C-alpha positions in Angstrom: 209.3 120.5 204.7 209.9 119.1 201.3 213.3 118.0 202.2 212.0 116.1 205.1 209.5 114.4 203.0 212.2 113.3 200.6 214.3 112.0 203.4 211.6 109.9 204.8 210.9 108.4 201.4 214.6 107.5 201.0 214.7 105.9 204.4 211.6 103.9 203.6 213.2 102.7 200.4 216.4 101.7 202.1 214.5 99.9 204.9 212.6 98.1 202.4 215.7 97.2 200.5 217.2 95.7 203.6 214.2 93.6 204.3 214.0 92.0 200.7 217.1 90.1 199.7 218.0 90.0 196.1 216.8 87.2 194.0 219.0 84.2 194.4 220.0 85.1 198.0 218.7 83.1 200.9 217.0 84.4 204.0 218.4 83.9 207.4 216.7 80.5 207.8 218.5 79.2 204.7 215.4 79.1 202.6 214.7 80.9 199.4 212.4 83.8 199.7 209.1 83.4 198.0 209.2 84.8 194.6 206.0 85.6 193.0 205.3 83.2 190.2 205.7 84.8 186.8 202.6 85.0 184.8 202.7 82.1 182.4 203.0 83.1 178.8 200.0 82.1 176.8 200.4 78.8 174.9 201.3 79.4 171.3 198.6 78.2 168.9 199.8 75.3 166.7 200.8 76.4 163.3 198.7 74.6 160.6 200.4 74.6 157.3 197.9 74.8 154.6 199.1 73.1 151.4 197.1 73.3 148.2 196.0 69.9 147.0 197.6 69.1 143.6 196.8 66.0 141.5 199.2 63.1 141.6 200.2 63.2 138.0 202.8 60.5 138.5 200.1 58.0 139.4 197.4 59.2 136.9 199.7 59.2 133.8 200.1 55.3 133.7 196.3 54.9 134.1 195.6 57.3 131.2 198.2 55.5 129.0 196.7 52.1 129.8 193.2 53.3 129.0 194.4 54.8 125.7 196.2 51.6 124.8 193.0 49.6 125.6 190.9 51.9 123.4 193.4 51.6 120.5 193.5 47.8 120.9 189.7 47.6 120.9 189.6 49.7 117.6 192.2 47.3 116.1 190.2 44.3 117.1 187.1 45.7 115.5 189.0 46.4 112.3 190.6 43.0 112.3 187.2 41.3 112.8 185.7 43.3 109.9 188.7 42.4 107.7 188.3 38.7 108.6 184.6 38.7 107.9 185.2 40.4 104.5 187.9 38.0 103.6 185.7 35.1 104.6 182.8 36.4 102.4 185.1 36.8 99.5 186.5 33.3 99.9 183.0 31.9 100.2 182.0 33.7 97.0 185.0 32.5 95.1 184.6 28.9 96.3 180.9 29.0 95.3 181.8 30.3 91.9 184.3 27.5 91.4 181.9 24.8 92.5 179.2 26.2 90.2 181.7 26.3 87.3 182.7 22.7 87.8 179.1 21.6 88.0 178.2 23.4 84.8 181.3 22.0 83.0 180.5 18.5 84.2 176.9 18.9 83.0 178.0 20.1 79.6 180.6 17.4 79.2 178.5 14.5 80.5 175.0 15.5 79.7 172.0 14.3 81.8 172.9 10.6 82.0 175.9 9.4 80.0 177.2 6.8 82.4 180.9 6.1 82.2 183.5 8.3 80.5 183.6 8.5 76.8 186.1 6.1 75.2 188.5 8.0 73.0 189.0 6.5 69.5 192.7 7.3 69.4 193.5 4.0 67.5 190.7 4.3 64.9 192.0 4.7 61.4 189.5 7.1 59.8 189.1 7.3 56.1 188.2 10.3 54.1 184.6 10.1 52.9 184.9 11.2 49.3 182.2 12.9 47.2 182.1 9.8 45.1 181.2 7.7 48.2 177.8 9.5 48.4 174.9 8.1 46.6 172.3 9.7 44.3 169.3 9.3 46.5 167.3 12.4 47.4 167.5 14.0 50.8 164.5 13.3 52.9 162.4 16.3 54.0 160.0 14.4 56.3 157.0 14.6 54.0 155.3 12.0 51.9 155.0 8.3 52.6 157.6 6.5 54.6 159.8 4.4 52.3 160.7 0.8 53.1 163.6 0.7 50.7 165.7 3.1 48.5 167.2 2.8 45.1 170.5 4.3 46.2 172.3 5.7 49.2 171.6 9.4 49.8 173.6 12.3 48.4 175.2 14.7 50.8 172.3 16.0 53.0 174.2 17.6 56.0 177.3 19.7 56.3 180.5 18.2 57.6 181.0 19.3 61.2 177.3 20.3 61.7 176.3 20.0 65.3 173.4 17.5 65.3 171.9 15.1 67.8 169.4 12.2 67.4 166.6 11.7 69.9 165.1 8.2 70.2 161.7 8.0 71.8 161.2 4.4 72.9 158.4 2.7 74.8 160.6 2.7 77.8 162.0 6.2 77.7 164.1 8.7 75.8 167.7 8.3 74.6 169.7 11.2 73.1 173.0 10.9 71.2 175.3 13.4 69.7 176.4 12.6 66.1 180.0 12.7 65.0 179.6 14.6 61.7 183.4 15.2 61.4 185.3 11.9 61.4 182.2 9.8 60.4 180.6 12.3 58.1 179.3 9.8 55.6 177.8 7.4 58.2 176.1 10.3 60.0 174.8 11.6 56.7 173.2 8.2 55.9 171.6 7.9 59.4 170.2 11.4 59.4 168.6 10.9 56.0 167.0 7.6 57.1 165.7 9.2 60.3 164.3 12.2 58.5 162.5 10.0 56.1 160.7 8.2 59.0 162.4 4.9 58.2 163.2 4.2 61.8 159.9 5.2 63.3 158.0 2.3 64.9 160.7 -0.3 64.5 161.5 -2.7 67.4 164.6 -3.5 69.4 165.2 -6.8 67.7 168.4 -7.9 69.4 170.0 -7.6 72.9 173.2 -9.2 73.9 174.3 -8.9 77.5 177.7 -10.6 76.8 178.6 -7.6 74.5 176.2 -5.2 76.3 174.4 -4.1 73.1 170.9 -3.1 72.2 170.1 -3.1 68.4 167.4 -1.7 66.2 167.0 -0.2 62.7 165.9 -3.4 60.9 162.7 -3.0 58.9 161.8 -6.7 59.4 162.7 -6.5 63.1 165.1 -9.4 62.9 168.7 -10.2 61.9 167.6 -11.4 58.4 166.6 -7.9 57.4 167.9 -7.1 53.9 168.5 -3.4 54.7 167.3 -0.3 53.0 168.3 -1.4 49.5 171.9 -0.2 49.6 175.1 -0.2 51.7 177.6 2.5 52.6 181.3 2.6 52.7 183.2 2.0 55.9 184.8 5.1 57.2 187.3 3.6 59.7 188.5 0.5 61.4 190.3 -0.1 64.7 187.5 1.1 67.0 187.4 0.4 70.7 184.1 0.2 72.5 182.7 1.4 75.8 179.4 2.4 77.4 177.0 4.8 75.6 178.2 4.5 71.9 176.0 4.6 68.8 177.4 2.4 66.0 176.4 0.8 62.7 175.7 -2.9 62.4 177.4 -4.7 59.6 178.3 -8.2 58.4 181.8 -9.6 58.2 182.2 -8.1 54.7 183.6 -4.7 54.1 181.3 -1.8 53.3 178.2 -3.8 54.4 176.4 -1.3 56.7 173.0 -0.1 55.7 170.3 0.9 58.3 170.7 -1.3 61.4 172.4 0.3 64.4 173.1 -0.6 68.0 174.0 1.0 71.3 176.7 -0.2 73.6 175.5 -0.1 77.2 178.2 -1.3 79.6 181.9 -2.0 79.7 181.3 -5.5 78.4 181.2 -3.9 75.0 185.0 -4.1 74.9 184.7 -7.7 73.6 184.0 -6.1 70.2 187.4 -4.4 70.2 188.8 -7.6 68.5 186.8 -6.8 65.5 186.8 -3.0 65.7 184.9 -2.6 62.4 181.6 -1.3 63.7 181.7 2.4 62.9 181.0 4.5 66.0 179.2 7.7 64.8 177.5 8.9 68.0 177.8 9.2 71.8 174.9 8.9 74.2 174.3 12.1 76.2 171.1 11.1 77.9 169.1 8.0 78.6 171.8 5.4 79.3 169.6 4.2 82.1 166.8 3.5 79.5 169.2 1.3 77.5 170.2 -0.5 80.7 166.5 -1.2 81.4 166.0 -2.6 77.9 169.1 -4.8 78.3 167.7 -6.1 81.6 164.7 -7.5 79.7 167.0 -9.9 77.6 165.9 -13.4 77.1 168.2 -15.7 75.0 167.2 -17.3 71.7 167.1 -21.1 71.9 170.5 -22.6 71.0 172.1 -19.1 70.7 173.8 -17.9 73.9 174.8 -14.5 72.3 171.5 -13.8 70.6 168.2 -12.8 72.1 165.7 -10.0 72.5 163.7 -8.2 75.2 161.1 -10.3 77.0 158.5 -7.7 76.1 158.4 -5.7 72.9 160.3 -2.5 73.0 159.5 -0.1 70.2 161.5 2.9 68.9 158.5 5.2 68.3 160.5 7.9 66.6 164.0 9.1 65.8 164.3 12.9 65.3 167.3 14.9 64.2 167.9 18.4 65.6 170.8 20.8 66.3 172.6 20.3 69.6 171.1 22.9 72.0 174.4 24.2 73.3 175.6 24.8 69.7 172.7 27.0 68.7 
């Protein structure tokens, strides 16, 4: 029974094998037998490669370097600006100090109103004023009655080289002159004693001469016929040259003839006196040259005398005082 069953199973398999040709063979009608479609394989999922994001250092590095350079340049610019400002301030301070120094020096050399430059007396032949050239008159102390004449020239009343100035208070303003107590020691000594005695106080400007640019005073009689203080002094030099702002002694054509009269030179026209050169210059105006110019502007000539004249209105020298030069004290 079992054998029969196995036989029938084998026969069935054989029959079936005969009915189904092998793959690739055709059936009797020349067509390919239908082959069941193979089950399509599932589509493979696309592979996504995950790459970790990393910074692009090659692009960032130049930017960082440029930023660092910009910061360093900004710091340098700030430092340079500070240095320039500091240098400018220092330069401004130095220039200001130089300007102030020149102003102070100019003020000290020229005074308040000295006009033109001082004329140097390089050609003057100074003489030594000997002890025997002094007189025997007492030194004035500013007390007692004002003398109108003296018996003799004064003895030595100041020290040679003493820094002194004379202040002239006039009805038109103040004039100040520094006295030369070195080269013209004797002349300055005489003038100082007369001033301290009050001899010059209240005298008038008795002569003006625009041709020689001079203003004269110091005559007790307020005219050119004045006999003087009762004595004369020795000449201390010759060969003077004259320019604006000088204080000199009046004298006649004779030697050693100066006494009390004095005059100021005002402008450059005073150089016409160079031909004589015998009027001893013993002081230099340091203030008030404009006052002297105002006095000279009042000149009216004397009749028949083109070089002589006086102010059209009375100009009085109210006082002449002697004092140490402020810058020398």
